All heavy atoms as TSV, in Angstrom:
chain	resi	resn	atom	element	x	y	z
A	1	ALA	N	N	9.142	-1.896	41.964
A	1	ALA	CA	C	9.127	-3.377	42.221
A	1	ALA	C	C	8.885	-4.143	40.879
A	1	ALA	O	O	9.533	-5.155	40.724
A	1	ALA	CB	C	8.079	-3.756	43.233
A	2	VAL	N	N	7.948	-3.698	40.107
A	2	VAL	CA	C	7.669	-4.398	38.870
A	2	VAL	C	C	8.902	-4.344	37.931
A	2	VAL	O	O	9.319	-5.352	37.369
A	2	VAL	CB	C	6.501	-3.806	38.147
A	2	VAL	CG1	C	6.279	-4.391	36.712
A	2	VAL	CG2	C	5.214	-4.012	38.969
A	3	GLN	N	N	9.507	-3.186	37.820
A	3	GLN	CA	C	10.782	-3.066	37.019
A	3	GLN	C	C	11.879	-3.978	37.549
A	3	GLN	O	O	12.576	-4.630	36.744
A	3	GLN	CB	C	11.254	-1.617	36.975
A	3	GLN	CG	C	12.316	-1.399	36.007
A	3	GLN	CD	C	12.037	-1.791	34.570
A	3	GLN	OE1	O	11.018	-1.322	34.120
A	3	GLN	NE2	N	12.852	-2.542	33.934
A	4	ARG	N	N	11.992	-4.044	38.814
A	4	ARG	CA	C	13.058	-4.971	39.433
A	4	ARG	C	C	12.772	-6.397	38.997
A	4	ARG	O	O	13.662	-7.123	38.652
A	4	ARG	CB	C	13.117	-4.763	40.912
A	4	ARG	CG	C	14.277	-5.438	41.605
A	4	ARG	CD	C	14.402	-5.106	43.048
A	4	ARG	NE	N	13.184	-5.155	43.812
A	4	ARG	CZ	C	12.635	-4.186	44.462
A	4	ARG	NH1	N	13.267	-2.967	44.544
A	4	ARG	NH2	N	11.508	-4.344	45.205
A	5	GLN	N	N	11.482	-6.829	39.112
A	5	GLN	CA	C	11.105	-8.171	38.785
A	5	GLN	C	C	11.312	-8.419	37.207
A	5	GLN	O	O	11.703	-9.516	36.853
A	5	GLN	CB	C	9.684	-8.493	39.183
A	5	GLN	CG	C	9.555	-8.664	40.662
A	5	GLN	CD	C	8.134	-9.152	41.066
A	5	GLN	OE1	O	7.209	-8.942	40.377
A	5	GLN	NE2	N	8.078	-9.750	42.165
A	6	THR	N	N	11.020	-7.395	36.426
A	6	THR	CA	C	11.197	-7.566	34.996
A	6	THR	C	C	12.650	-7.721	34.651
A	6	THR	O	O	13.053	-8.598	33.878
A	6	THR	CB	C	10.665	-6.307	34.289
A	6	THR	OG1	O	9.233	-6.202	34.554
A	6	THR	CG2	C	10.881	-6.400	32.776
A	7	ASP	N	N	13.522	-6.929	35.316
A	7	ASP	CA	C	14.939	-7.038	35.139
A	7	ASP	C	C	15.469	-8.375	35.564
A	7	ASP	O	O	16.251	-9.057	34.831
A	7	ASP	CB	C	15.668	-5.937	35.854
A	7	ASP	CG	C	15.434	-4.529	35.275
A	7	ASP	OD1	O	14.912	-4.472	34.132
A	7	ASP	OD2	O	15.675	-3.558	36.006
A	8	ARG	N	N	14.945	-8.921	36.689
A	8	ARG	CA	C	15.377	-10.148	37.202
A	8	ARG	C	C	14.915	-11.322	36.270
A	8	ARG	O	O	15.684	-12.263	35.956
A	8	ARG	CB	C	14.809	-10.424	38.635
A	8	ARG	CG	C	15.271	-11.747	39.240
A	8	ARG	CD	C	16.711	-11.828	39.426
A	8	ARG	NE	N	17.088	-13.121	40.036
A	8	ARG	CZ	C	18.109	-13.884	39.671
A	8	ARG	NH1	N	18.914	-13.449	38.723
A	8	ARG	NH2	N	18.300	-15.001	40.282
A	9	LEU	N	N	13.719	-11.277	35.775
A	9	LEU	CA	C	13.227	-12.241	34.868
A	9	LEU	C	C	14.076	-12.249	33.583
A	9	LEU	O	O	14.403	-13.366	33.061
A	9	LEU	CB	C	11.746	-12.021	34.515
A	9	LEU	CG	C	11.073	-13.056	33.674
A	9	LEU	CD1	C	11.120	-14.413	34.366
A	9	LEU	CD2	C	9.610	-12.698	33.429
A	10	ILE	N	N	14.423	-11.163	33.057
A	10	ILE	CA	C	15.356	-11.055	31.881
A	10	ILE	C	C	16.723	-11.694	32.222
A	10	ILE	O	O	17.201	-12.563	31.422
A	10	ILE	CB	C	15.528	-9.637	31.410
A	10	ILE	CG1	C	14.185	-9.104	30.820
A	10	ILE	CG2	C	16.623	-9.490	30.367
A	10	ILE	CD1	C	14.183	-7.594	30.570
A	11	GLU	N	N	17.215	-11.413	33.367
A	11	GLU	CA	C	18.463	-12.035	33.805
A	11	GLU	C	C	18.336	-13.580	33.883
A	11	GLU	O	O	19.242	-14.305	33.382
A	11	GLU	CB	C	18.872	-11.588	35.208
A	11	GLU	CG	C	19.505	-10.233	35.388
A	11	GLU	CD	C	19.815	-9.943	36.881
A	11	GLU	OE1	O	19.788	-10.899	37.705
A	11	GLU	OE2	O	19.972	-8.716	37.156
A	12	ILE	N	N	17.315	-14.024	34.407
A	12	ILE	CA	C	17.119	-15.487	34.616
A	12	ILE	C	C	17.010	-16.193	33.251
A	12	ILE	O	O	17.537	-17.221	32.988
A	12	ILE	CB	C	15.852	-15.787	35.442
A	12	ILE	CG1	C	16.105	-15.339	36.899
A	12	ILE	CG2	C	15.466	-17.230	35.456
A	12	ILE	CD1	C	14.901	-15.331	37.786
A	13	THR	N	N	16.209	-15.588	32.264
A	13	THR	CA	C	15.904	-16.232	31.092
A	13	THR	C	C	16.873	-15.928	29.938
A	13	THR	O	O	16.788	-16.591	28.916
A	13	THR	CB	C	14.491	-15.896	30.594
A	13	THR	OG1	O	14.401	-14.471	30.499
A	13	THR	CG2	C	13.415	-16.356	31.585
A	14	ALA	N	N	17.768	-15.055	30.109
A	14	ALA	CA	C	18.681	-14.639	29.077
A	14	ALA	C	C	19.477	-15.755	28.447
A	14	ALA	O	O	19.770	-15.769	27.195
A	14	ALA	CB	C	19.602	-13.555	29.548
A	15	ASP	N	N	19.901	-16.720	29.241
A	15	ASP	CA	C	20.672	-17.817	28.744
A	15	ASP	C	C	19.893	-19.025	28.368
A	15	ASP	O	O	20.419	-20.042	27.867
A	15	ASP	CB	C	21.763	-18.225	29.754
A	15	ASP	CG	C	21.120	-18.794	31.075
A	15	ASP	OD1	O	19.915	-18.827	31.154
A	15	ASP	OD2	O	21.897	-19.167	31.918
A	16	GLY	N	N	18.530	-18.895	28.411
A	16	GLY	CA	C	17.696	-19.934	27.968
A	16	GLY	C	C	17.575	-21.052	29.011
A	16	GLY	O	O	16.961	-22.169	28.670
A	17	GLU	N	N	18.124	-20.971	30.143
A	17	GLU	CA	C	18.046	-22.008	31.224
A	17	GLU	C	C	17.691	-21.324	32.511
A	17	GLU	O	O	18.020	-20.132	32.748
A	17	GLU	CB	C	19.305	-22.730	31.404
A	17	GLU	CG	C	19.729	-23.531	30.117
A	17	GLU	CD	C	21.002	-24.310	30.323
A	17	GLU	OE1	O	21.416	-24.581	31.508
A	17	GLU	OE2	O	21.664	-24.637	29.356
A	18	VAL	N	N	17.018	-22.038	33.372
A	18	VAL	CA	C	16.767	-21.544	34.724
A	18	VAL	C	C	17.552	-22.486	35.680
A	18	VAL	O	O	17.215	-23.645	35.838
A	18	VAL	CB	C	15.239	-21.658	35.054
A	18	VAL	CG1	C	14.970	-21.194	36.469
A	18	VAL	CG2	C	14.406	-20.804	34.072
A	19	SER	N	N	18.563	-21.912	36.263
A	19	SER	CA	C	19.434	-22.749	37.179
A	19	SER	C	C	18.713	-22.904	38.513
A	19	SER	O	O	17.710	-22.255	38.854
A	19	SER	CB	C	20.762	-21.967	37.415
A	19	SER	OG	O	20.567	-20.810	38.159
A	20	ASP	N	N	19.220	-23.794	39.288
A	20	ASP	CA	C	18.661	-24.149	40.595
A	20	ASP	C	C	18.690	-22.913	41.424
A	20	ASP	O	O	17.793	-22.555	42.250
A	20	ASP	CB	C	19.443	-25.255	41.387
A	20	ASP	CG	C	19.170	-26.588	40.666
A	20	ASP	OD1	O	18.235	-26.747	39.835
A	20	ASP	OD2	O	20.017	-27.527	40.919
A	21	GLU	N	N	19.717	-22.003	41.307
A	21	GLU	CA	C	19.929	-20.820	42.093
A	21	GLU	C	C	18.842	-19.784	41.649
A	21	GLU	O	O	18.474	-18.942	42.497
A	21	GLU	CB	C	21.308	-20.231	41.955
A	21	GLU	CG	C	22.377	-21.095	42.535
A	21	GLU	CD	C	22.830	-22.268	41.657
A	21	GLU	OE1	O	22.593	-22.121	40.419
A	21	GLU	OE2	O	23.281	-23.274	42.209
A	22	GLU	N	N	18.416	-19.810	40.413
A	22	GLU	CA	C	17.478	-18.863	39.952
A	22	GLU	C	C	16.011	-19.236	40.129
A	22	GLU	O	O	15.080	-18.449	40.020
A	22	GLU	CB	C	17.709	-18.645	38.401
A	22	GLU	CG	C	19.036	-18.033	38.101
A	22	GLU	CD	C	19.353	-18.140	36.614
A	22	GLU	OE1	O	18.928	-19.154	35.939
A	22	GLU	OE2	O	19.996	-17.215	36.122
A	23	LEU	N	N	15.816	-20.537	40.425
A	23	LEU	CA	C	14.502	-21.146	40.426
A	23	LEU	C	C	13.504	-20.422	41.507
A	23	LEU	O	O	12.381	-20.198	41.131
A	23	LEU	CB	C	14.529	-22.605	40.668
A	23	LEU	CG	C	13.268	-23.422	40.396
A	23	LEU	CD1	C	12.758	-23.133	39.000
A	23	LEU	CD2	C	13.485	-24.908	40.598
A	24	VAL	N	N	14.036	-20.143	42.609
A	24	VAL	CA	C	13.163	-19.464	43.646
A	24	VAL	C	C	12.626	-18.211	43.078
A	24	VAL	O	O	11.402	-17.844	43.178
A	24	VAL	CB	C	13.909	-19.308	44.996
A	24	VAL	CG1	C	13.081	-18.433	45.960
A	24	VAL	CG2	C	14.191	-20.589	45.609
A	25	ASP	N	N	13.485	-17.322	42.585
A	25	ASP	CA	C	13.070	-16.098	42.013
A	25	ASP	C	C	12.106	-16.269	40.817
A	25	ASP	O	O	11.113	-15.564	40.676
A	25	ASP	CB	C	14.288	-15.207	41.555
A	25	ASP	CG	C	15.101	-14.655	42.683
A	25	ASP	OD1	O	14.607	-14.681	43.843
A	25	ASP	OD2	O	16.158	-14.147	42.407
A	26	PHE	N	N	12.401	-17.240	39.946
A	26	PHE	CA	C	11.604	-17.431	38.747
A	26	PHE	C	C	10.216	-17.845	39.178
A	26	PHE	O	O	9.192	-17.303	38.746
A	26	PHE	CB	C	12.193	-18.597	37.923
A	26	PHE	CG	C	11.498	-18.886	36.759
A	26	PHE	CD1	C	11.587	-18.127	35.585
A	26	PHE	CD2	C	10.609	-20.063	36.640
A	26	PHE	CE1	C	10.818	-18.420	34.464
A	26	PHE	CE2	C	9.945	-20.335	35.493
A	26	PHE	CZ	C	10.028	-19.516	34.401
A	27	VAL	N	N	10.069	-18.788	40.184
A	27	VAL	CA	C	8.785	-19.205	40.589
A	27	VAL	C	C	7.959	-18.055	41.247
A	27	VAL	O	O	6.764	-17.895	41.091
A	27	VAL	CB	C	8.843	-20.481	41.554
A	27	VAL	CG1	C	7.590	-20.787	42.197
A	27	VAL	CG2	C	9.356	-21.677	40.722
A	28	THR	N	N	8.644	-17.264	42.076
A	28	THR	CA	C	8.027	-16.148	42.756
A	28	THR	C	C	7.504	-15.143	41.713
A	28	THR	O	O	6.338	-14.639	41.776
A	28	THR	CB	C	9.073	-15.405	43.628
A	28	THR	OG1	O	9.500	-16.335	44.617
A	28	THR	CG2	C	8.461	-14.228	44.267
A	29	ILE	N	N	8.295	-14.835	40.686
A	29	ILE	CA	C	7.857	-13.968	39.628
A	29	ILE	C	C	6.702	-14.516	38.886
A	29	ILE	O	O	5.739	-13.904	38.505
A	29	ILE	CB	C	8.964	-13.613	38.627
A	29	ILE	CG1	C	10.058	-12.757	39.438
A	29	ILE	CG2	C	8.553	-12.859	37.452
A	29	ILE	CD1	C	11.383	-12.618	38.720
A	30	GLN	N	N	6.809	-15.866	38.512
A	30	GLN	CA	C	5.733	-16.619	37.790
A	30	GLN	C	C	4.408	-16.477	38.553
A	30	GLN	O	O	3.362	-16.206	37.946
A	30	GLN	CB	C	6.147	-18.024	37.584
A	30	GLN	CG	C	5.251	-18.788	36.731
A	30	GLN	CD	C	5.648	-20.260	36.489
A	30	GLN	OE1	O	6.309	-20.820	37.327
A	30	GLN	NE2	N	5.355	-20.763	35.337
A	31	LYS	N	N	4.464	-16.687	39.891
A	31	LYS	CA	C	3.201	-16.676	40.661
A	31	LYS	C	C	2.647	-15.270	40.701
A	31	LYS	O	O	1.409	-15.039	40.643
A	31	LYS	CB	C	3.553	-17.141	42.137
A	31	LYS	CG	C	3.712	-18.594	42.282
A	31	LYS	CD	C	3.962	-18.954	43.760
A	31	LYS	CE	C	4.159	-20.501	43.902
A	31	LYS	NZ	N	4.409	-20.885	45.233
A	32	GLY	N	N	3.500	-14.268	40.740
A	32	GLY	CA	C	3.103	-12.854	40.710
A	32	GLY	C	C	2.338	-12.575	39.374
A	32	GLY	O	O	1.292	-11.899	39.305
A	33	LEU	N	N	2.889	-13.017	38.296
A	33	LEU	CA	C	2.287	-12.863	36.963
A	33	LEU	C	C	0.983	-13.579	36.907
A	33	LEU	O	O	0.092	-13.024	36.210
A	33	LEU	CB	C	3.250	-13.337	35.920
A	33	LEU	CG	C	4.569	-12.475	35.675
A	33	LEU	CD1	C	5.556	-13.137	34.740
A	33	LEU	CD2	C	4.245	-11.103	35.237
A	34	GLU	N	N	0.887	-14.772	37.478
A	34	GLU	CA	C	-0.382	-15.437	37.460
A	34	GLU	C	C	-1.502	-14.657	38.187
A	34	GLU	O	O	-2.600	-14.555	37.738
A	34	GLU	CB	C	-0.246	-16.838	38.099
A	34	GLU	CG	C	0.542	-17.830	37.218
A	34	GLU	CD	C	0.867	-19.134	37.882
A	34	GLU	OE1	O	0.400	-19.332	39.012
A	34	GLU	OE2	O	1.541	-19.933	37.302
A	35	ARG	N	N	-1.063	-14.007	39.298
A	35	ARG	CA	C	-2.068	-13.272	40.053
A	35	ARG	C	C	-2.532	-12.020	39.220
A	35	ARG	O	O	-3.672	-11.646	39.188
A	35	ARG	CB	C	-1.467	-12.704	41.403
A	35	ARG	CG	C	-1.439	-13.897	42.468
A	35	ARG	CD	C	-1.060	-13.303	43.798
A	35	ARG	NE	N	0.176	-12.635	43.880
A	35	ARG	CZ	C	1.387	-13.186	44.107
A	35	ARG	NH1	N	1.388	-14.472	44.352
A	35	ARG	NH2	N	2.468	-12.442	44.156
A	36	ILE	N	N	-1.540	-11.386	38.570
A	36	ILE	CA	C	-1.874	-10.192	37.706
A	36	ILE	C	C	-2.788	-10.654	36.566
A	36	ILE	O	O	-3.786	-9.996	36.282
A	36	ILE	CB	C	-0.582	-9.597	37.182
A	36	ILE	CG1	C	0.197	-9.000	38.258
A	36	ILE	CG2	C	-0.927	-8.632	36.000
A	36	ILE	CD1	C	1.584	-8.474	37.911
A	37	SER	N	N	-2.497	-11.851	36.033
A	37	SER	CA	C	-3.365	-12.302	34.890
A	37	SER	C	C	-4.795	-12.552	35.335
A	37	SER	O	O	-5.728	-12.192	34.681
A	37	SER	CB	C	-2.789	-13.660	34.355
A	37	SER	OG	O	-3.580	-14.142	33.378
A	38	ILE	N	N	-4.986	-13.134	36.511
A	38	ILE	CA	C	-6.342	-13.415	37.029
A	38	ILE	C	C	-7.013	-12.053	37.291
A	38	ILE	O	O	-8.226	-11.914	37.006
A	38	ILE	CB	C	-6.196	-14.260	38.306
A	38	ILE	CG1	C	-5.784	-15.663	37.972
A	38	ILE	CG2	C	-7.535	-14.308	39.141
A	38	ILE	CD1	C	-5.413	-16.506	39.191
A	39	THR	N	N	-6.277	-11.153	37.830
A	39	THR	CA	C	-6.856	-9.774	38.140
A	39	THR	C	C	-7.325	-9.109	36.787
A	39	THR	O	O	-8.443	-8.595	36.752
A	39	THR	CB	C	-5.850	-8.897	38.786
A	39	THR	OG1	O	-5.470	-9.506	40.097
A	39	THR	CG2	C	-6.460	-7.456	39.135
A	40	VAL	N	N	-6.489	-9.165	35.825
A	40	VAL	CA	C	-6.847	-8.568	34.459
A	40	VAL	C	C	-8.127	-9.253	33.913
A	40	VAL	O	O	-9.039	-8.623	33.406
A	40	VAL	CB	C	-5.616	-8.688	33.538
A	40	VAL	CG1	C	-6.096	-8.325	32.058
A	40	VAL	CG2	C	-4.577	-7.798	33.960
A	41	GLU	N	N	-8.201	-10.625	33.930
A	41	GLU	CA	C	-9.288	-11.342	33.407
A	41	GLU	C	C	-10.550	-10.952	34.194
A	41	GLU	O	O	-11.617	-10.852	33.563
A	41	GLU	CB	C	-9.050	-12.829	33.467
A	41	GLU	CG	C	-8.009	-13.355	32.467
A	41	GLU	CD	C	-7.668	-14.784	32.629
A	41	GLU	OE1	O	-8.447	-15.513	33.264
A	41	GLU	OE2	O	-6.603	-15.197	32.112
A	42	THR	N	N	-10.430	-10.846	35.447
A	42	THR	CA	C	-11.657	-10.461	36.328
A	42	THR	C	C	-12.147	-9.109	35.941
A	42	THR	O	O	-13.340	-8.882	35.831
A	42	THR	CB	C	-11.227	-10.598	37.783
A	42	THR	OG1	O	-10.842	-11.916	38.128
A	42	THR	CG2	C	-12.440	-10.168	38.777
A	43	LEU	N	N	-11.201	-8.185	35.839
A	43	LEU	CA	C	-11.596	-6.805	35.408
A	43	LEU	C	C	-12.234	-6.773	34.062
A	43	LEU	O	O	-13.258	-6.097	33.863
A	43	LEU	CB	C	-10.371	-5.904	35.434
A	43	LEU	CG	C	-10.594	-4.441	35.044
A	43	LEU	CD1	C	-11.698	-3.790	35.892
A	43	LEU	CD2	C	-9.372	-3.623	35.072
A	44	GLN	N	N	-11.691	-7.567	33.128
A	44	GLN	CA	C	-12.289	-7.556	31.768
A	44	GLN	C	C	-13.734	-8.135	31.838
A	44	GLN	O	O	-14.551	-7.669	31.152
A	44	GLN	CB	C	-11.441	-8.394	30.809
A	44	GLN	CG	C	-10.102	-7.644	30.424
A	44	GLN	CD	C	-9.215	-8.550	29.613
A	44	GLN	OE1	O	-9.148	-9.734	29.809
A	44	GLN	NE2	N	-8.445	-7.863	28.768
A	45	LEU	N	N	-13.926	-9.186	32.594
A	45	LEU	CA	C	-15.220	-9.831	32.673
A	45	LEU	C	C	-16.178	-8.839	33.308
A	45	LEU	O	O	-17.326	-8.640	32.810
A	45	LEU	CB	C	-15.148	-11.063	33.507
A	45	LEU	CG	C	-16.495	-11.848	33.794
A	45	LEU	CD1	C	-17.152	-12.231	32.434
A	45	LEU	CD2	C	-16.263	-13.030	34.675
A	46	TRP	N	N	-15.771	-8.175	34.368
A	46	TRP	CA	C	-16.625	-7.160	35.070
A	46	TRP	C	C	-16.950	-6.036	34.084
A	46	TRP	O	O	-18.180	-5.666	33.994
A	46	TRP	CB	C	-15.851	-6.575	36.250
A	46	TRP	CG	C	-16.638	-5.508	36.957
A	46	TRP	CD1	C	-17.617	-5.727	37.956
A	46	TRP	CD2	C	-16.560	-4.125	36.785
A	46	TRP	NE1	N	-18.081	-4.535	38.345
A	46	TRP	CE2	C	-17.490	-3.512	37.654
A	46	TRP	CE3	C	-15.823	-3.374	35.911
A	46	TRP	CZ2	C	-17.660	-2.157	37.655
A	46	TRP	CZ3	C	-15.993	-1.989	35.996
A	46	TRP	CH2	C	-16.878	-1.353	36.829
A	47	ALA	N	N	-16.019	-5.567	33.363
A	47	ALA	CA	C	-16.258	-4.518	32.368
A	47	ALA	C	C	-17.277	-4.915	31.323
A	47	ALA	O	O	-18.204	-4.202	30.990
A	47	ALA	CB	C	-14.970	-3.935	31.721
A	48	GLU	N	N	-17.125	-6.141	30.804
A	48	GLU	CA	C	-18.080	-6.694	29.838
A	48	GLU	C	C	-19.473	-6.758	30.420
A	48	GLU	O	O	-20.435	-6.419	29.733
A	48	GLU	CB	C	-17.627	-8.002	29.312
A	48	GLU	CG	C	-16.382	-7.901	28.440
A	48	GLU	CD	C	-15.848	-9.285	28.104
A	48	GLU	OE1	O	-16.543	-10.358	28.368
A	48	GLU	OE2	O	-14.715	-9.353	27.522
A	49	GLN	N	N	-19.607	-7.185	31.635
A	49	GLN	CA	C	-20.898	-7.255	32.293
A	49	GLN	C	C	-21.538	-5.907	32.422
A	49	GLN	O	O	-22.706	-5.688	32.226
A	49	GLN	CB	C	-20.740	-7.889	33.601
A	49	GLN	CG	C	-20.462	-9.406	33.520
A	49	GLN	CD	C	-20.187	-10.085	34.883
A	49	GLN	OE1	O	-20.013	-9.422	35.852
A	49	GLN	NE2	N	-20.155	-11.460	34.901
A	50	MET	N	N	-20.722	-4.926	32.879
A	50	MET	CA	C	-21.201	-3.559	33.000
A	50	MET	C	C	-21.645	-2.978	31.628
A	50	MET	O	O	-22.598	-2.246	31.567
A	50	MET	CB	C	-20.135	-2.665	33.648
A	50	MET	CG	C	-19.809	-3.001	35.091
A	50	MET	SD	S	-21.224	-2.879	36.221
A	50	MET	CE	C	-21.593	-4.578	36.411
A	51	MET	N	N	-20.952	-3.270	30.614
A	51	MET	CA	C	-21.305	-2.816	29.259
A	51	MET	C	C	-22.612	-3.455	28.800
A	51	MET	O	O	-23.485	-2.791	28.336
A	51	MET	CB	C	-20.242	-3.168	28.221
A	51	MET	CG	C	-18.992	-2.302	28.418
A	51	MET	SD	S	-17.781	-2.824	27.178
A	51	MET	CE	C	-16.188	-2.389	28.064
A	52	ASP	N	N	-22.743	-4.762	29.044
A	52	ASP	CA	C	-23.938	-5.496	28.691
A	52	ASP	C	C	-25.183	-4.971	29.436
A	52	ASP	O	O	-26.283	-4.924	28.921
A	52	ASP	CB	C	-23.848	-6.957	28.931
A	52	ASP	CG	C	-22.848	-7.682	28.009
A	52	ASP	OD1	O	-22.541	-7.129	26.937
A	52	ASP	OD2	O	-22.423	-8.873	28.297
A	53	LYS	N	N	-24.964	-4.553	30.740
A	53	LYS	CA	C	-26.082	-4.034	31.497
A	53	LYS	C	C	-26.315	-2.516	31.208
A	53	LYS	O	O	-27.257	-1.960	31.887
A	53	LYS	CB	C	-25.779	-4.223	32.943
A	53	LYS	CG	C	-25.695	-5.655	33.358
A	53	LYS	CD	C	-25.358	-5.790	34.850
A	53	LYS	CE	C	-25.319	-7.287	35.252
A	53	LYS	NZ	N	-24.963	-7.486	36.682
A	54	GLY	N	N	-25.512	-1.929	30.319
A	54	GLY	CA	C	-25.726	-0.470	30.065
A	54	GLY	C	C	-25.222	0.432	31.053
A	54	GLY	O	O	-25.611	1.634	31.181
A	55	ARG	N	N	-24.299	-0.061	31.983
A	55	ARG	CA	C	-23.818	0.797	33.083
A	55	ARG	C	C	-22.530	1.508	32.681
A	55	ARG	O	O	-21.927	2.208	33.579
A	55	ARG	CB	C	-23.583	-0.100	34.368
A	55	ARG	CG	C	-24.968	-0.601	34.803
A	55	ARG	CD	C	-24.799	-1.316	36.126
A	55	ARG	NE	N	-26.094	-1.776	36.580
A	55	ARG	CZ	C	-26.340	-2.620	37.530
A	55	ARG	NH1	N	-25.248	-3.143	38.193
A	55	ARG	NH2	N	-27.508	-3.047	37.872
A	56	ILE	N	N	-22.080	1.303	31.456
A	56	ILE	CA	C	-20.923	2.076	30.943
A	56	ILE	C	C	-21.366	2.780	29.656
A	56	ILE	O	O	-22.003	2.060	28.850
A	56	ILE	CB	C	-19.703	1.088	30.682
A	56	ILE	CG1	C	-19.151	0.611	32.008
A	56	ILE	CG2	C	-18.669	1.821	29.880
A	56	ILE	CD1	C	-18.002	-0.358	31.815
A	57	ASN	N	N	-21.124	4.039	29.561
A	57	ASN	CA	C	-21.485	4.785	28.401
A	57	ASN	C	C	-20.613	4.367	27.254
A	57	ASN	O	O	-19.485	4.648	27.178
A	57	ASN	CB	C	-21.291	6.260	28.668
A	57	ASN	CG	C	-21.562	7.139	27.475
A	57	ASN	OD1	O	-21.503	6.770	26.330
A	57	ASN	ND2	N	-22.061	8.357	27.775
A	58	MET	N	N	-21.200	3.515	26.357
A	58	MET	CA	C	-20.511	2.877	25.272
A	58	MET	C	C	-19.937	3.905	24.286
A	58	MET	O	O	-18.832	3.788	23.719
A	58	MET	CB	C	-21.296	1.852	24.527
A	58	MET	CG	C	-21.481	0.589	25.375
A	58	MET	SD	S	-19.931	-0.160	26.122
A	58	MET	CE	C	-19.097	-0.561	24.582
A	59	GLU	N	N	-20.674	4.998	24.040
A	59	GLU	CA	C	-20.199	6.026	23.052
A	59	GLU	C	C	-18.967	6.659	23.639
A	59	GLU	O	O	-17.952	6.812	22.850
A	59	GLU	CB	C	-21.287	7.024	22.867
A	59	GLU	CG	C	-21.024	8.044	21.796
A	59	GLU	CD	C	-22.157	9.001	21.541
A	59	GLU	OE1	O	-23.300	8.466	21.371
A	59	GLU	OE2	O	-21.924	10.181	21.454
A	60	GLN	N	N	-18.950	7.041	24.873
A	60	GLN	CA	C	-17.798	7.673	25.466
A	60	GLN	C	C	-16.669	6.618	25.654
A	60	GLN	O	O	-15.474	6.868	25.372
A	60	GLN	CB	C	-18.099	8.251	26.790
A	60	GLN	CG	C	-16.968	9.029	27.445
A	60	GLN	CD	C	-17.393	9.695	28.753
A	60	GLN	OE1	O	-18.485	9.483	29.263
A	60	GLN	NE2	N	-16.462	10.442	29.292
A	61	TYR	N	N	-16.979	5.394	25.980
A	61	TYR	CA	C	-15.977	4.270	26.111
A	61	TYR	C	C	-15.286	4.118	24.803
A	61	TYR	O	O	-13.991	4.084	24.727
A	61	TYR	CB	C	-16.606	3.010	26.527
A	61	TYR	CG	C	-15.693	1.851	26.665
A	61	TYR	CD1	C	-14.940	1.627	27.793
A	61	TYR	CD2	C	-15.613	0.976	25.579
A	61	TYR	CE1	C	-14.049	0.525	27.836
A	61	TYR	CE2	C	-14.713	-0.139	25.621
A	61	TYR	CZ	C	-13.934	-0.324	26.775
A	61	TYR	OH	O	-13.079	-1.410	26.787
A	62	ASN	N	N	-15.959	4.009	23.715
A	62	ASN	CA	C	-15.445	3.828	22.385
A	62	ASN	C	C	-14.557	4.961	21.946
A	62	ASN	O	O	-13.505	4.809	21.359
A	62	ASN	CB	C	-16.522	3.481	21.328
A	62	ASN	CG	C	-17.110	2.095	21.555
A	62	ASN	OD1	O	-16.553	1.212	22.132
A	62	ASN	ND2	N	-18.354	1.964	21.146
A	63	ALA	N	N	-14.948	6.165	22.290
A	63	ALA	CA	C	-14.174	7.331	21.972
A	63	ALA	C	C	-12.896	7.380	22.711
A	63	ALA	O	O	-11.813	7.708	22.168
A	63	ALA	CB	C	-14.982	8.638	22.305
A	64	LEU	N	N	-12.950	7.018	23.902
A	64	LEU	CA	C	-11.717	6.946	24.754
A	64	LEU	C	C	-10.740	5.849	24.364
A	64	LEU	O	O	-9.527	5.916	24.540
A	64	LEU	CB	C	-12.120	6.810	26.312
A	64	LEU	CG	C	-12.736	8.086	26.885
A	64	LEU	CD1	C	-13.328	7.729	28.255
A	64	LEU	CD2	C	-11.744	9.259	26.939
A	65	THR	N	N	-11.299	4.660	23.975
A	65	THR	CA	C	-10.528	3.529	23.615
A	65	THR	C	C	-10.123	3.517	22.138
A	65	THR	O	O	-9.361	2.628	21.727
A	65	THR	CB	C	-11.162	2.198	24.000
A	65	THR	OG1	O	-12.399	2.122	23.328
A	65	THR	CG2	C	-11.403	2.133	25.525
A	66	GLY	N	N	-10.668	4.424	21.355
A	66	GLY	CA	C	-10.343	4.389	19.955
A	66	GLY	C	C	-11.065	3.323	19.187
A	66	GLY	O	O	-10.673	2.956	18.114
A	67	LYS	N	N	-12.150	2.769	19.731
A	67	LYS	CA	C	-12.872	1.779	18.998
A	67	LYS	C	C	-14.084	2.295	18.285
A	67	LYS	O	O	-14.563	3.325	18.457
A	67	LYS	CB	C	-13.361	0.682	20.016
A	67	LYS	CG	C	-12.134	-0.029	20.661
A	67	LYS	CD	C	-12.669	-1.099	21.563
A	67	LYS	CE	C	-11.419	-1.849	22.174
A	67	LYS	NZ	N	-11.792	-2.899	22.997
């Protein structure tokens, strides 16, 4: 589903314009991306809180993330 939406977004934006016929798909994809963005931000905030509280092993975390 994500690949299909990515392909559709490329189709819509390839000519630098969003036609009336493309607008419904564009807005649908845009709303989905906004939901994903909110989810990512929430997860990042949660992870930071867990790190601050010492509930994530920072040594292992850093080793796994290459930090």
